[in-house]
C-alpha positions in Angstrom: 63.1 89.3 58.6 60.8 87.5 61.0 57.7 86.0 59.4 54.9 83.6 60.4 54.3 81.0 57.8 50.6 80.5 57.3 48.7 77.4 56.2 46.4 77.1 53.2 44.3 73.9 52.9 43.7 72.9 49.3 40.1 71.7 48.8 40.6 69.8 45.6 37.3 68.2 44.9 34.5 68.3 42.3 31.9 68.0 45.0 30.2 71.0 46.5 29.1 69.1 49.6 32.5 67.8 50.2 34.2 71.2 49.8 31.7 72.8 52.2 32.2 70.0 54.8 36.0 70.5 54.6 35.7 74.3 54.7 33.4 74.2 57.7 35.4 71.6 59.6 38.7 73.4 59.1 37.5 76.9 59.7 39.4 77.4 63.0 42.4 75.3 62.1 43.8 76.8 58.9 44.6 80.3 57.8 43.0 80.1 54.3 41.5 77.7 51.8 42.4 77.1 48.2 39.8 76.5 45.5 41.2 75.7 42.1 40.4 74.4 38.7 38.7 71.1 39.7 36.2 72.7 42.0 35.6 75.9 40.0 35.0 74.1 36.7 32.7 71.5 38.4 30.7 73.7 40.6 31.0 77.3 39.3 31.8 80.7 40.7 28.7 80.9 42.9 29.8 77.8 44.7 33.3 79.3 45.1 31.7 82.2 46.9 29.5 80.0 49.0 32.3 77.7 50.2 34.8 80.5 50.8 32.4 82.6 52.9 34.2 83.3 56.2 37.6 82.2 54.9 40.5 83.9 53.3 40.4 82.5 49.8 43.3 81.5 47.5 41.7 81.3 44.1 44.1 79.2 42.1 43.1 79.2 38.5 46.6 79.8 37.0 45.3 82.1 34.1 47.5 82.0 31.0 46.4 83.6 27.7 46.9 86.8 25.8 47.2 89.9 28.0 43.7 91.3 27.3 42.0 88.0 28.0 43.8 87.4 31.3 43.2 90.9 32.5 39.5 90.6 31.6 39.3 87.3 33.4 40.7 88.7 36.5 38.3 91.6 36.4 35.4 89.1 36.1 36.7 87.2 39.2 37.0 90.4 41.3 33.6 90.0 42.9 34.8 86.8 44.6 37.3 89.0 46.5 40.0 86.4 46.9 43.0 87.2 49.1 45.4 85.6 46.6 45.0 84.7 42.9 47.3 83.2 40.3 48.5 83.6 36.7 51.4 81.9 34.9 54.7 83.8 35.0 55.5 82.3 31.6 52.8 84.5 30.0 55.4 87.3 29.8 55.8 90.7 31.3 52.9 92.4 29.4 50.4 89.8 30.6 51.6 90.2 34.2 51.5 94.0 34.0 48.0 94.1 32.5 46.9 91.6 35.2 48.1 93.9 37.9 46.4 96.9 36.3 43.1 95.0 36.0 43.1 94.1 39.7 43.9 97.7 40.7 41.1 99.0 38.5 38.6 96.5 39.9 39.3 97.6 43.5 38.9 101.3 44.4 41.8 103.0 46.2 41.7 102.2 49.9 40.1 98.8 49.4 42.0 95.6 49.7 42.7 94.0 46.3 43.7 90.4 45.7 47.5 89.8 45.7 48.7 88.7 42.3 50.8 85.6 42.3 52.8 84.4 39.3 53.3 80.6 39.1 56.9 79.8 38.2 57.6 76.1 37.7 55.0 73.6 38.8 56.0 71.4 41.7 55.2 68.3 39.6 58.0 69.2 37.2 61.7 68.4 37.3 64.6 69.0 34.9 63.4 66.3 32.6 59.9 67.8 32.4 61.3 71.2 31.6 63.5 69.7 28.8 60.4 68.0 27.4 58.9 71.5 26.7 62.1 72.9 25.4 63.5 74.6 28.5 67.2 73.6 28.9 67.5 74.8 32.5 67.3 73.4 35.9 64.1 74.1 37.9 66.0 76.6 40.1 67.3 78.5 37.1 63.9 78.7 35.4 62.2 79.7 38.7 64.7 82.5 39.2 64.3 83.7 35.6 60.5 83.8 35.7 60.5 85.1 39.3 62.6 88.1 38.5 60.5 88.8 35.4 57.2 88.5 37.3 58.1 90.7 40.2 59.6 93.4 37.9 56.4 93.4 35.9 54.1 93.9 38.9 53.3 90.6 40.5 53.0 90.7 44.3 54.5 87.3 44.7 55.3 83.9 43.3 54.2 80.3 43.6 57.3 78.1 43.8 58.6 74.9 45.4 60.3 75.1 48.8 63.6 74.3 47.1 63.6 77.7 45.4 62.7 79.8 48.4 66.3 80.6 49.5 67.6 81.6 46.0 64.5 83.7 45.4 64.9 85.5 48.7 68.6 86.1 47.8 67.6 87.5 44.4 64.5 89.4 45.3 64.5 90.1 49.0 61.8 89.7 51.6 59.0 91.7 50.0 57.6 89.3 47.4 55.0 86.9 48.8 56.1 83.3 48.4 53.4 80.7 48.3 54.7 77.1 48.4 52.8 74.0 47.3 54.3 70.6 47.2 54.4 70.4 51.0 54.3 66.9 52.6 54.4 66.3 56.3 56.9 63.7 57.4 55.6 60.2 56.4 53.1 61.4 53.8 53.0 60.1 50.3 54.6 62.4 47.7 51.7 61.7 45.2 52.6 63.4 41.9 54.8 66.1 43.5 58.5 66.0 42.8 60.1 69.0 44.6 58.8 68.7 48.1 59.6 69.6 51.7 58.0 69.3 55.1 56.0 72.2 56.6 58.9 73.0 59.1 61.5 73.0 56.4 59.5 75.4 54.2 58.9 77.7 57.1 62.6 77.8 58.0 63.4 78.5 54.4 61.2 81.6 54.4 57.8 80.7 53.0 54.9 83.1 53.6 52.3 80.5 52.9 52.3 76.8 52.4 49.7 74.9 50.5 48.7 71.4 51.8 46.0 69.4 50.1 45.7 65.6 50.2 47.7 65.1 53.4 44.9 67.0 55.1 41.8 66.2 53.1 42.6 62.5 52.8 43.6 62.1 56.4 41.4 60.0 58.7 41.0 63.2 60.8 41.6 66.3 58.7 41.2 68.7 61.6 43.8 67.0 63.8 46.2 66.8 60.8 45.7 70.6 60.1 46.3 71.4 63.8 49.5 69.3 63.8 50.8 71.2 60.7 50.0 74.5 62.4 51.8 73.5 65.5 54.8 72.4 63.4 54.8 75.8 61.7 54.7 77.6 65.0 57.7 75.8 66.3 59.8 75.9 63.1 
């Protein structure tokens, strides 16, 4: 299956003015923007709506609670009309199913609802980190376990590292949306990410979206950096 891997710029900041500047500057050079916990908690939902105006929005809040609470939370977020939003796959099949139902109820038939993504194993975690929380499995084994559960329960796609794209495609096929953080262009610092790949590697592996934050926002010229990543994706 031929696919174009698209770029999400992660605008991780607690500053409204900084986020607006990044969003305005990158408007023509990325496919979507991500606003997550740091910005949403610091600035609020009205600020999310303001910054995301004119952009496709990946609202990455990684909800994880009892099924009723997560479903109610997603219903409350519906007015922001994100293109993509996240819950944790480890919340179990009932939580995922109720989340999907909440989004479908919040958007009338014929309207475009947010795609529900289930976070598998954070890209900051490795086997040692999983063992710390009582999971005696490799990251790939745990991602596959949670990925199969999430898709069968109604998630539209998954958040995973680039290293798990190929086994997920083998297990689940081409339909699930795979959104891949932990992307670092060649020569970039890995920061706190452990399971990383370059944009081209992730594209060739079959990512639908890649998420790039600090390599863009901390660059001396974020726009040129974003353009270079888009060019790398196009030629991958």
